[in-house]
C-alpha positions as CSV (number, residue, x, y, z in Angstrom):
1,M,25.6,-9.8,-5.5
2,F,22.7,-8.6,-7.6
3,L,20.4,-5.7,-7.9
4,T,16.8,-6.0,-8.8
5,Q,13.7,-3.9,-8.9
6,D,10.7,-4.8,-6.7
7,S,8.2,-6.8,-8.8
8,R,5.5,-4.2,-8.1
9,Y,7.4,-1.8,-10.2
10,L,8.3,-4.1,-13.1
11,P,7.1,-1.6,-15.8
12,L,9.5,0.9,-14.3
13,L,12.4,-1.6,-14.2
14,I,12.8,-1.6,-18.0
15,I,12.9,2.2,-18.1
16,V,15.3,2.4,-15.2
17,C,17.8,0.0,-16.7
18,F,17.6,1.7,-20.1
19,F,18.3,5.1,-18.7
20,V,20.9,3.9,-16.3
21,D,22.9,2.5,-19.1
22,M,22.6,5.8,-20.9
23,N,23.6,7.8,-17.8
24,L,26.6,5.5,-17.2
25,A,27.7,5.9,-20.8
26,S,27.6,9.6,-20.6
27,A,29.0,9.7,-17.1
28,Q,32.2,8.1,-18.5
29,K,32.6,11.1,-20.8
30,D,31.2,13.9,-18.7
31,A,32.1,15.3,-15.3
32,D,30.9,13.6,-12.1
33,P,27.5,15.0,-11.4
34,A,28.1,14.9,-7.6
35,P,28.4,18.3,-5.9
36,T,31.7,19.1,-4.1
37,V,30.8,19.0,-0.4
38,K,33.3,18.9,2.4
39,F,32.4,18.6,6.0
40,G,32.9,21.8,7.9
41,K,33.4,23.9,4.8
42,I,30.5,26.1,3.6
43,T,30.1,29.2,1.5
44,P,27.4,32.0,1.8
45,D,25.9,31.2,-1.6
46,Q,24.6,27.9,-0.3
47,F,22.1,29.8,1.9
48,S,20.2,31.1,-1.2
49,N,20.5,28.2,-3.5
50,S,18.7,25.4,-1.7
51,G,15.9,24.3,-4.1
52,T,12.7,25.4,-5.7
53,D,10.1,23.8,-3.4
54,T,9.0,26.8,-1.4
55,T,6.5,24.9,0.7
56,A,9.1,22.6,2.2
57,E,10.0,23.2,5.9
58,A,13.6,22.1,5.2
59,V,15.8,20.8,2.4
60,V,18.5,18.2,2.5
61,L,21.4,19.7,0.6
62,Y,23.6,16.6,0.8
63,D,23.0,13.1,2.1
64,Y,26.0,10.7,1.8
65,G,26.5,7.2,3.2
66,E,29.4,4.8,2.7
67,V,29.6,1.2,3.9
68,R,32.6,-1.0,4.2
69,F,33.6,-4.2,5.9
70,D,36.2,-4.3,8.7
71,H,37.9,-7.0,10.8
72,N,38.8,-6.1,14.4
73,S,39.4,-8.2,17.5
74,S,38.7,-11.4,15.6
75,E,35.3,-10.2,14.6
76,L,33.7,-8.9,11.4
77,W,32.1,-5.4,11.5
78,L,30.0,-3.3,9.2
79,V,31.3,0.3,9.2
80,C,28.9,2.9,7.9
81,E,30.0,6.6,7.6
82,Y,27.4,9.3,7.1
83,H,27.5,13.0,6.2
84,V,24.3,15.1,6.1
85,R,23.8,18.8,5.4
86,T,20.3,20.3,5.7
87,Q,18.9,23.8,5.5
88,I,16.2,24.7,8.0
89,R,13.5,26.9,6.4
90,K,10.6,27.1,8.9
91,K,10.2,26.8,12.7
92,S,8.3,23.5,12.2
93,A,11.7,22.0,11.1
94,Y,13.6,23.0,14.3
95,D,13.4,19.5,15.7
96,R,15.4,18.3,12.7
97,A,18.4,19.8,14.5
98,T,18.1,16.9,17.0
99,I,19.5,13.8,15.3
100,Q,18.3,10.5,16.9
101,L,20.2,7.4,16.1
102,T,19.3,3.9,17.3
103,T,21.9,1.3,18.3
104,R,21.4,-2.4,18.9
105,R,23.0,-4.5,21.6
106,G,23.9,-8.1,21.1
107,N,23.7,-11.0,23.5
108,S,27.4,-11.7,23.8
109,G,28.5,-8.3,25.0
110,Q,29.1,-6.8,21.6
111,H,27.1,-3.7,20.6
112,E,26.7,-1.2,17.8
113,M,28.7,1.9,18.4
114,I,28.4,5.5,17.2
115,S,31.7,7.3,16.9
116,D,33.1,10.5,15.5
117,F,29.8,12.4,15.7
118,D,30.6,16.0,14.9
119,G,28.3,18.8,13.8
120,Y,28.0,22.6,13.1
121,T,25.2,25.1,12.7
122,Y,25.8,27.8,10.2
123,N,23.9,31.1,10.0
124,L,24.2,34.1,7.7
125,V,24.1,37.2,9.8
126,D,24.3,40.6,8.0
127,G,26.2,38.8,5.2
128,N,28.7,37.2,7.5
129,L,29.0,33.5,8.3
130,S,28.2,32.5,11.9
131,I,29.4,29.1,13.1
132,D,28.3,27.2,16.2
133,H,29.9,23.8,17.1
134,L,28.1,20.9,18.7
135,S,29.0,20.7,22.4
136,K,29.2,17.7,24.7
137,A,26.1,19.1,26.4
138,G,24.2,18.5,23.2
139,H,24.6,14.7,23.4
140,F,22.1,12.5,25.3
141,T,21.8,8.7,25.6
142,E,18.4,7.0,26.3
143,R,17.8,3.3,27.0
144,V,14.7,2.2,25.0
145,S,14.9,-1.5,25.9
146,D,17.5,-4.1,26.7
147,K,18.5,-4.3,23.1
148,I,17.8,-0.8,21.8
149,W,19.5,2.4,22.9
150,L,18.9,5.9,21.5
151,E,21.6,8.4,21.0
152,K,20.5,12.1,20.6
153,Y,22.6,15.0,19.3
154,T,21.1,18.5,19.3
155,L,22.9,21.1,17.2
156,P,22.9,24.6,18.7
157,N,21.5,28.0,17.6
158,V,19.1,26.8,15.0
159,R,16.8,29.4,13.4
160,K,15.1,30.0,10.0
161,G,17.6,29.7,7.3
162,S,20.2,27.8,9.3
163,I,22.3,25.1,7.7
164,I,23.1,22.1,9.9
165,D,26.1,20.0,8.9
166,Y,26.9,16.7,10.7
167,K,28.8,13.4,10.3
168,Y,29.1,10.2,12.2
169,T,30.2,6.6,12.0
170,I,28.2,3.5,13.0
171,R,30.1,0.3,13.7
172,T,27.9,-2.9,13.8
173,P,29.3,-6.3,14.8
174,F,28.3,-9.1,12.4
175,N,26.7,-11.0,15.3
176,V,24.4,-8.1,16.0
177,N,23.3,-7.5,12.4
178,Y,25.0,-8.5,9.2
179,N,22.7,-6.5,6.9
180,P,23.5,-2.9,6.1
181,R,20.8,-0.4,7.1
182,V,18.2,0.6,4.5
183,W,19.2,3.6,2.5
184,R,16.4,5.9,1.6
185,F,17.1,8.3,-1.3
186,Q,13.7,10.0,-0.8
187,Q,12.4,11.7,2.4
188,D,9.5,13.8,3.5
189,I,11.4,16.9,2.5
190,P,13.3,17.6,-0.8
191,V,16.8,16.1,-1.2
192,K,19.2,17.9,-3.6
193,W,21.7,15.1,-3.6
194,S,21.6,11.6,-2.1
195,E,24.5,9.2,-2.6
196,Y,25.2,5.7,-1.3
197,R,28.3,3.7,-1.7
198,I,29.1,0.1,-0.5
199,M,32.1,-2.1,-1.0
200,I,31.4,-5.8,-0.7
201,P,34.2,-8.4,-0.5
202,D,33.6,-11.5,-2.6
203,Y,33.2,-13.5,0.7
204,F,29.6,-12.2,0.9
205,Y,26.6,-12.5,-1.5
206,Y,23.8,-10.0,-0.8
207,K,20.4,-9.6,-2.2
208,M,19.9,-5.9,-2.8
209,I,16.4,-4.7,-3.7
210,L,15.8,-1.4,-5.3
211,S,12.3,0.0,-4.9
212,G,10.6,3.2,-5.7
213,Y,9.6,5.3,-8.7
214,L,12.5,7.6,-9.3
215,T,15.5,7.2,-11.6
216,M,19.1,6.9,-10.5
217,I,21.5,9.5,-11.9
218,V,24.4,7.2,-10.9
219,N,24.3,3.4,-10.8
220,D,27.8,2.1,-11.0
221,R,29.8,-1.0,-10.1
222,K,33.5,-1.4,-10.2
223,S,35.8,-4.3,-9.5
224,T,38.4,-3.7,-6.8
225,S,40.2,-5.5,-4.0
226,V,40.4,-5.1,-0.2
227,D,42.4,-6.4,2.7
228,L,40.0,-7.7,5.2
229,L,41.2,-10.8,7.0
230,P,44.7,-11.0,8.6
231,G,47.1,-13.2,6.7
232,Q,44.7,-13.7,3.8
233,G,46.0,-11.0,1.5
234,S,43.7,-9.1,-0.8
235,V,40.4,-10.4,-1.9
236,H,38.3,-9.3,-4.9
237,A,35.5,-6.9,-4.1
238,S,32.7,-4.9,-5.8
239,A,32.4,-1.2,-5.2
240,Y,28.8,0.0,-5.8
241,R,27.8,3.6,-6.1
242,F,24.2,4.9,-6.4
243,A,23.0,8.5,-6.4
244,M,19.9,10.5,-7.1
245,K,19.6,14.3,-7.7
246,D,16.8,16.8,-7.0
247,V,14.7,14.2,-5.3
248,P,11.2,15.5,-4.6
249,A,9.7,15.3,-1.1
250,F,7.5,12.2,-0.6
251,R,3.9,13.4,-0.1
252,D,1.4,11.3,1.8
253,E,-1.2,11.2,-0.9
254,A,-4.7,9.8,-0.6
255,Y,-5.2,6.0,-0.7
256,I,-1.7,4.7,-0.2
257,T,-0.5,1.9,2.2
258,T,2.7,2.6,4.0
259,K,5.3,5.0,2.7
260,D,8.0,2.3,2.4
261,D,5.9,0.8,-0.4
262,Y,6.6,3.9,-2.5
263,L,9.9,5.5,-1.3
264,S,12.9,5.2,-3.5
265,M,15.4,3.1,-1.4
266,I,17.8,0.2,-1.3
267,E,17.4,-2.7,1.1
268,F,19.8,-5.5,1.8
269,E,19.6,-9.1,2.8
270,L,22.6,-11.4,3.2
271,A,22.0,-14.5,1.1
272,S,25.2,-16.4,1.9
273,Y,28.9,-16.1,2.7
274,Q,32.0,-18.2,2.6
275,M,35.1,-17.4,4.6
276,P,38.5,-18.8,3.7
277,G,38.8,-22.5,4.6
278,S,35.1,-22.9,5.4
279,V,32.0,-24.1,3.6
280,T,29.4,-21.7,2.3
281,K,26.8,-20.7,4.9
282,N,23.4,-19.9,3.5
283,M,21.6,-17.1,5.4
284,A,18.6,-16.4,3.2
285,V,16.5,-19.3,2.0
286,G,14.0,-20.0,-0.8
287,W,10.2,-20.0,-0.2
288,E,10.0,-23.8,0.4
289,A,12.8,-23.7,2.9
290,M,11.2,-20.8,4.7
291,D,7.9,-22.7,4.8
292,K,9.6,-25.6,6.4
293,T,11.3,-23.3,8.9
294,L,7.9,-21.9,10.0
295,L,6.3,-25.3,10.2
296,D,9.1,-26.7,12.3
297,D,9.1,-23.7,14.6
298,T,7.5,-24.3,18.1
299,D,5.7,-21.0,18.1
300,F,4.3,-21.4,14.6
301,G,3.9,-24.9,13.2
302,G,4.3,-26.5,16.6
303,Q,1.1,-24.8,17.7
304,I,-1.1,-26.5,15.0
305,K,0.4,-30.0,15.1
306,R,-1.3,-31.3,18.3
307,A,-4.1,-29.5,20.2
308,S,-5.7,-32.2,22.3
309,F,-7.2,-29.5,24.6
310,L,-9.5,-28.6,21.7
311,R,-10.7,-32.1,21.1
312,E,-13.9,-31.9,23.2
313,T,-14.8,-28.5,21.6
314,A,-14.2,-30.1,18.1
315,K,-16.6,-33.0,19.0
316,S,-19.4,-30.6,20.1
317,L,-19.0,-28.5,17.0
318,L,-19.1,-31.5,14.7
319,I,-22.4,-32.6,16.1
320,Q,-24.0,-29.2,15.2
321,K,-23.2,-29.3,11.4
322,A,-22.9,-32.0,8.8
323,D,-21.5,-30.2,5.8
324,T,-17.9,-28.8,5.6
325,L,-18.8,-25.2,5.2
326,G,-21.2,-25.3,8.2
327,R,-18.4,-26.9,10.3
328,V,-15.9,-24.3,9.2
329,N,-18.3,-21.6,10.2
330,A,-19.0,-23.2,13.5
331,A,-15.3,-23.3,14.4
332,Y,-14.8,-19.8,13.1
333,D,-17.7,-18.5,15.2
334,F,-16.5,-20.3,18.3
335,I,-13.0,-18.8,18.2
336,R,-14.1,-15.2,17.3
337,Q,-16.8,-15.2,20.0
338,N,-14.7,-16.7,22.8
339,I,-11.1,-15.5,22.3
340,K,-10.5,-11.7,22.4
341,W,-7.9,-10.1,20.3
342,N,-5.4,-7.9,22.1
343,D,-4.9,-5.7,19.0
344,V,-1.4,-7.0,18.4
345,A,-0.5,-8.1,14.9
346,A,1.8,-11.1,15.1
347,L,3.3,-14.0,13.1
348,W,4.2,-16.1,16.2
349,S,2.3,-17.3,19.2
350,T,3.9,-15.7,22.2
351,D,2.4,-17.7,25.1
352,G,1.2,-20.8,23.3
353,I,-2.4,-21.3,22.1
354,K,-3.3,-23.6,25.0
355,K,-2.6,-20.8,27.5
356,V,-4.4,-18.3,25.3
357,F,-7.4,-20.6,25.2
358,E,-7.4,-20.6,29.0
359,N,-7.0,-16.8,29.3
360,K,-9.4,-16.2,26.4
361,K,-7.2,-13.4,25.0
362,G,-4.2,-13.3,22.6
363,N,-2.5,-11.8,19.6
364,A,-3.5,-12.4,16.0
365,A,-1.2,-15.4,15.6
366,D,-2.5,-17.0,18.9
367,I,-6.1,-16.7,17.7
368,N,-5.7,-17.8,14.1
369,L,-3.3,-20.6,14.8
370,M,-5.8,-21.8,17.4
371,L,-8.5,-21.7,14.7
372,I,-6.4,-23.8,12.4
373,A,-5.7,-26.3,15.2
374,L,-9.4,-26.5,16.0
375,L,-10.3,-27.1,12.3
376,R,-7.7,-29.9,12.1
377,E,-9.2,-31.5,15.2
378,M,-12.4,-31.5,13.2
379,D,-10.6,-33.4,10.4
380,I,-10.7,-30.3,8.1
381,D,-7.5,-29.5,6.2
382,A,-6.6,-26.0,7.5
383,N,-3.3,-24.3,7.0
384,P,-1.8,-20.9,7.8
385,V,-1.4,-18.0,5.4
386,I,1.2,-15.5,6.3
387,L,0.9,-11.9,5.1
388,S,2.1,-8.4,5.7
389,T,-0.5,-5.9,6.9
390,R,-1.0,-2.6,5.0
391,S,0.9,-0.5,7.5
392,H,3.8,-3.0,7.4
393,G,4.3,-2.9,3.6
394,R,3.8,-5.3,0.7
395,I,5.7,-8.5,0.2
396,N,8.0,-9.2,-2.7
397,E,7.2,-12.6,-4.3
398,V,10.7,-12.8,-5.8
399,Y,12.5,-13.1,-2.4
400,A,11.6,-15.1,0.7
401,L,12.2,-12.5,3.3
402,L,10.6,-13.6,6.6
403,K,11.0,-10.1,8.1
404,K,8.5,-8.8,5.5
405,F,5.7,-10.8,7.2
406,N,3.9,-9.8,10.4
407,Y,0.5,-11.6,10.4
408,V,-1.1,-15.0,10.0
409,I,-4.6,-16.0,9.0
410,A,-6.3,-19.4,8.4
411,H,-7.0,-21.1,5.0
412,V,-9.3,-23.9,4.1
413,S,-10.6,-25.1,0.7
414,V,-14.3,-25.5,0.4
415,G,-15.7,-26.7,-2.9
416,G,-12.4,-26.3,-4.6
417,K,-12.2,-22.6,-3.6
418,D,-10.0,-20.7,-1.2
419,L,-11.7,-19.5,2.0
420,L,-9.6,-17.2,4.2
421,L,-10.4,-16.7,7.8
422,D,-9.4,-14.2,10.4
423,A,-11.0,-14.7,13.8
424,T,-9.6,-11.6,15.5
425,D,-12.8,-9.6,14.9
426,P,-16.2,-10.9,16.1
427,Y,-18.0,-8.8,13.5
428,L,-16.4,-10.2,10.4
429,T,-18.2,-12.9,8.5
430,A,-16.3,-16.0,7.2
431,G,-14.4,-15.1,4.1
432,M,-14.0,-11.5,4.9
433,L,-10.6,-10.2,6.1
434,P,-10.0,-7.0,8.1
435,V,-9.0,-4.1,6.0
436,H,-5.5,-4.1,7.5
437,C,-5.0,-7.5,5.9
438,L,-6.0,-6.5,2.4
439,N,-2.5,-6.2,1.0
440,M,-2.5,-7.9,-2.4
441,T,-0.8,-11.3,-1.7
442,G,-0.2,-13.8,1.1
443,R,1.8,-17.0,1.3
444,L,0.0,-20.3,2.0
445,V,2.4,-22.3,4.3
446,H,1.8,-25.9,3.4
447,P,4.1,-28.9,3.8
448,T,3.5,-30.2,0.2
449,K,1.5,-27.5,-1.7
450,P,2.7,-24.1,-0.7
451,R,1.7,-21.1,-2.9
452,F,0.8,-17.5,-3.0
453,V,-2.8,-16.6,-2.5
454,S,-4.7,-13.4,-3.4
455,L,-5.8,-11.2,-0.6
456,I,-7.9,-9.0,-3.0
457,P,-11.4,-9.0,-1.4
458,L,-14.4,-10.6,-3.0
459,E,-16.7,-8.4,-1.0
460,R,-17.3,-4.7,-1.9
461,D,-18.0,-1.7,0.2
462,V,-21.6,-1.0,-0.7
463,E,-23.8,1.9,0.4
464,V,-27.3,2.6,-1.0
465,H,-29.4,5.7,-0.1
466,T,-33.1,5.6,-1.1
467,G,-35.2,8.6,-0.4
468,T,-38.8,9.7,-0.7
469,F,-39.2,13.3,0.1
470,T,-41.7,16.2,-0.1
471,L,-40.5,19.7,-0.8
472,D,-42.6,22.6,0.5
473,K,-43.0,26.1,-0.8
474,D,-40.7,27.5,2.0
475,G,-37.8,25.2,1.0
476,E,-38.0,22.5,3.6
477,V,-37.4,18.9,2.6
478,S,-39.0,16.1,4.7
479,G,-39.6,12.4,4.2
480,K,-37.9,9.1,4.6
481,L,-34.3,8.0,3.8
482,I,-33.2,4.4,4.0
483,H,-29.4,4.1,4.3
484,S,-28.4,0.5,3.5
485,H,-24.9,-0.9,4.1
486,G,-23.6,-4.0,2.4
487,G,-20.2,-5.8,2.4
488,Y,-17.5,-4.0,4.2
489,S,-19.7,-1.0,4.8
490,A,-22.2,-3.3,6.6
491,F,-19.3,-4.7,8.7
492,S,-18.0,-1.3,9.8
493,A,-21.5,0.2,10.4
494,R,-22.7,-2.9,12.4
495,K,-19.6,-2.9,14.5
496,K,-19.9,0.8,15.3
497,F,-23.6,0.4,16.1
498,T,-23.0,-2.5,18.4
499,V,-19.9,-1.2,20.1
500,D,-21.1,2.4,20.5
501,G,-24.8,1.8,21.1
502,K,-27.7,3.4,19.4
503,T,-27.4,6.8,21.0
504,K,-23.7,7.4,20.2
505,Y,-24.2,6.0,16.7
506,L,-27.0,8.5,16.1
507,E,-24.8,11.3,17.5
508,S,-22.1,10.5,15.0
509,V,-24.7,10.5,12.2
510,Q,-26.1,13.9,13.4
511,K,-22.5,15.3,13.7
512,K,-21.9,14.5,10.0
513,R,-25.3,15.9,9.0
514,P,-26.1,18.8,11.3
515,A,-28.9,20.0,9.0
516,W,-30.9,16.9,9.7
517,Q,-33.8,16.9,12.1
518,I,-34.3,13.2,12.9
519,E,-37.9,12.5,13.8
520,K,-37.7,8.8,13.9
521,V,-35.2,6.0,13.1
522,D,-35.4,2.2,12.9
523,F,-32.3,-0.1,12.6
524,S,-32.3,-3.6,11.2
525,G,-29.5,-6.1,10.5
526,A,-27.5,-5.5,13.7
527,D,-27.2,-9.2,14.2
528,L,-24.1,-10.9,12.9
529,E,-26.1,-13.3,10.7
530,S,-27.5,-10.4,8.5
531,S,-25.9,-9.6,5.3
532,A,-27.0,-5.9,5.3
533,F,-27.3,-3.2,8.0
534,D,-30.1,-0.7,7.4
535,A,-31.1,2.6,9.0
536,N,-34.6,3.9,8.1
537,Y,-34.7,7.6,8.9
538,T,-37.7,10.0,9.0
539,I,-36.1,13.4,8.7
540,A,-36.7,17.0,7.9
541,I,-34.2,19.5,6.5
542,P,-35.3,23.1,7.0
543,E,-34.0,25.5,4.5
544,A,-32.8,22.8,2.2
545,C,-33.5,25.2,-0.6
546,S,-32.6,28.8,-1.0
547,K,-35.3,31.2,-2.2
548,A,-35.1,34.2,-4.5
549,G,-38.4,35.7,-5.6
550,D,-40.6,33.1,-7.2
551,R,-37.8,30.5,-7.5
552,L,-36.4,27.8,-5.3
553,Y,-32.8,26.5,-5.6
554,F,-31.7,23.2,-4.2
555,R,-29.2,20.4,-4.6
556,P,-31.0,17.1,-4.9
557,M,-28.1,15.1,-3.4
558,L,-28.9,16.9,-0.1
559,T,-26.3,16.0,2.6
560,E,-24.9,13.0,0.7
561,A,-23.0,14.9,-2.0
562,H,-19.3,14.4,-2.5
563,G,-18.0,17.9,-1.9
564,D,-14.3,17.4,-2.3
565,N,-12.0,15.5,-4.7
566,P,-9.4,13.5,-2.7
567,F,-7.0,13.6,-5.6
568,K,-5.5,17.1,-5.6
569,E,-2.4,16.7,-7.6
570,T,-2.5,16.8,-11.4
571,E,0.0,13.9,-11.7
572,R,0.8,11.0,-9.4
573,L,3.7,8.6,-9.3
574,Y,2.1,6.0,-7.1
575,P,-0.8,3.6,-7.5
576,V,-4.2,4.4,-5.9
577,D,-5.0,1.7,-3.4
578,F,-8.5,1.8,-2.1
579,G,-8.2,-1.6,-0.4
580,I,-11.7,-2.5,-1.3
581,P,-13.9,-2.1,-4.5
582,M,-16.8,0.2,-3.8
583,E,-20.3,0.9,-5.0
584,E,-22.3,3.9,-3.9
585,T,-25.9,4.7,-5.0
586,F,-28.2,7.5,-4.2
587,T,-31.8,7.6,-5.5
588,A,-34.5,10.0,-4.4
589,T,-38.0,11.1,-5.5
590,Y,-39.1,14.6,-4.6
591,T,-42.8,15.7,-4.6
592,L,-42.6,19.3,-5.6
593,P,-44.7,22.1,-3.9
594,D,-48.0,23.0,-5.6
595,G,-47.6,25.5,-8.3
596,F,-43.9,24.9,-8.9
597,Q,-42.3,23.4,-11.9
598,V,-38.7,22.6,-12.8
599,E,-37.1,25.4,-14.7
600,E,-33.5,24.1,-14.8
601,M,-31.9,20.9,-13.8
602,P,-28.4,19.3,-14.2
603,K,-27.7,17.5,-17.5
604,P,-27.1,13.8,-17.3
605,V,-23.6,12.3,-17.3
606,S,-22.2,8.8,-17.7
607,M,-18.5,8.3,-17.5
608,L,-16.6,5.1,-17.7
609,L,-13.1,4.4,-16.6
610,P,-10.8,2.6,-19.1
611,E,-11.0,-1.2,-19.2
612,N,-14.3,-1.1,-17.3
613,G,-12.5,-0.1,-14.2
614,G,-15.4,2.0,-12.9
615,R,-18.3,4.2,-13.7
616,F,-20.1,7.4,-12.6
617,L,-23.8,7.8,-13.6
618,Y,-25.8,10.9,-12.7
619,Q,-29.3,11.8,-13.9
620,V,-32.1,14.1,-12.8
621,S,-35.5,13.9,-14.4
622,V,-39.2,14.9,-14.0
623,N,-41.9,12.2,-14.2
624,A,-45.5,12.6,-15.4
625,A,-46.6,13.3,-11.8
626,N,-44.3,16.4,-11.7
627,Q,-42.0,14.6,-9.3
628,L,-38.3,15.2,-9.4
629,Q,-36.2,12.0,-9.6
630,V,-32.4,11.8,-9.1
631,I,-30.0,8.9,-9.4
632,S,-26.3,8.9,-8.7
633,R,-24.2,5.8,-9.0
634,I,-20.5,5.5,-8.4
635,M,-18.8,2.2,-9.0
636,L,-15.1,1.4,-8.5
637,R,-14.7,-2.2,-9.7
638,R,-11.1,-2.6,-8.6
639,S,-9.3,-2.0,-5.3
640,M,-6.2,-0.6,-7.0
641,Y,-5.5,1.7,-9.9
642,T,-2.1,2.3,-11.4
643,A,-0.4,5.6,-11.8
644,G,-1.2,5.5,-15.5
645,E,-4.9,5.3,-14.6
646,Y,-4.7,8.2,-12.2
647,G,-5.7,10.9,-14.7
648,P,-9.1,9.3,-15.6
649,L,-9.7,8.4,-12.0
650,R,-9.1,12.0,-10.9
651,E,-11.4,13.2,-13.7
652,L,-14.1,10.8,-12.5
653,F,-14.0,12.3,-9.0
654,S,-14.0,15.8,-10.5
655,R,-17.1,15.0,-12.4
656,I,-18.7,13.6,-9.3
657,V,-18.0,16.7,-7.2
658,A,-19.1,19.0,-10.0
659,K,-22.4,17.2,-10.7
660,H,-23.3,16.8,-7.0
661,A,-22.9,20.5,-6.5
662,E,-25.2,21.5,-9.4
663,Q,-28.6,22.9,-8.4
664,V,-32.2,22.3,-9.6
665,V,-34.2,25.5,-10.2
666,L,-37.9,25.5,-9.4
667,K,-40.2,28.3,-10.5
668,R,-43.7,29.1,-9.3
669,G,-46.1,29.2,-12.2
670,I,-45.7,28.1,-15.8
671,V,-42.2,27.6,-17.1
672,A,-41.6,28.8,-20.7
673,E,-40.3,26.0,-22.9
674,K,-36.7,26.4,-23.9
675,K,-35.9,26.5,-27.6
């Protein structure tokens, strides 16, 4: 068995290993850092010493899990024992007193079992300890599906300040699941102590992947022995112990994917095992073997080998275009315009692409495998790319774990360059992937040339505002504003406009900008062939300026200013993942009212992110015709920024918010020159 850090956190791995060695060395000399906690035993001082995060609705005082292997009734079992102690601080945390545990049911009559569940609620009343024990009435069983059942246990008399203490054991037959459950050291509330132990006989070889950004206080492995199989005597085993102390609550910060990409946790995957007198059985495979498994599978590779029902369609499309790119686009257009997506992300075809072709509706795998099959019928070398959507978590290129993938798209090579296609959305142009697919890396499943492919988008999210306005002496701004969308912004705006219709689209614009009085609007680029989507507004904004005596005060960004910095925290452990590079430009020219001149205006600023990662430019000026001109340009050239780049990125947005909030001061009459 081996432990590794996820490749996404490679810089952290060196630090973790270094400090773990130091911690282990000191741990051999110093006392065990673990608190002394016994189930059913509690003292009054634990009610007042539960952590420093006063905002948390609850605090996990102790989270302990221990896994061992057992043999019973000629079957192997995973036995997991848990003990959890939590203090409830706010009413919003009362539902944490209901513990919900899922169990899985096998096909051969063997099922996961929960046993020995016991629990108490402790309250401190006038300095005295009050104890309430879990009753049988607090246990409920719910059938979720044929294979999933839910066990619920509700601890009684929970109030602010209560401490709940419970333990239980889960026994899992090997034929139901041979992988221990994921252990998460970090939760959405603070954890004072989290400890996980597992003893693995040498019969089994597991991959164990440590991910996250926090450092272990205990990371230990000891050699031992265990009696597992009758008549076989003792076998060597490895006893692992991992622990973290004072783990902060995971906060759902701006611009992250799914929390499991960031939480500190340990995940298991059985690679192989060898029982006495038998050959080694490989459970996990390498990438090439996984590719072959997919290509040989009826619901994956079997769908793209032969698709004679698409032959006539392929012939008609071939007649339309002579060049490869034109033919790819023709096939792509045909599928996305004729087959509707049912909003289900999938790696496998459920009903077969022929049936989906007849029904004209299917999941993501049905649609994109059909696109691949159609392209192949047109003698174009198309192959599947499997990926994990943003909400499903990133893949680890070190290990071939099929469960980490949940989506498939199409790949072709045109002019020696990769072209990725997803036909689930009729508003996407060829080469653009939906935002939920933009998750760093995918795997090209190819019989002879498999490889990883980048999912980082070539398109940007581009918005350009161009305004020509007149400002009158009463403070009203009126004129024209062209809002131009490009790249992913054009895709989302065009889709919204087409799906919602002009009236609802305008209602949403008006809702975001209630100060606008829209006198006229023209839209262009709503057709799928256009690269840009433009809205040309004629608007008036009464009271755009505030008045004080002979002065007018107004913010030249009008309603398009950034008023809030999305990055609140001074420090951040996690990368910032925008998904898409972005560019936002606002330019406007204001004709000033007769007799007014600029008395004060914001100073220009130009800020660059390190390594040319982005830029903010802001400038206000007055031209020879006494017109006020403003330009604001924000560029984020990358879709992702590391935690080390967070400080400059946060400062960039702070500058944006501050500059956009600054006012121009206009004065009636002659303005004295400043010395």
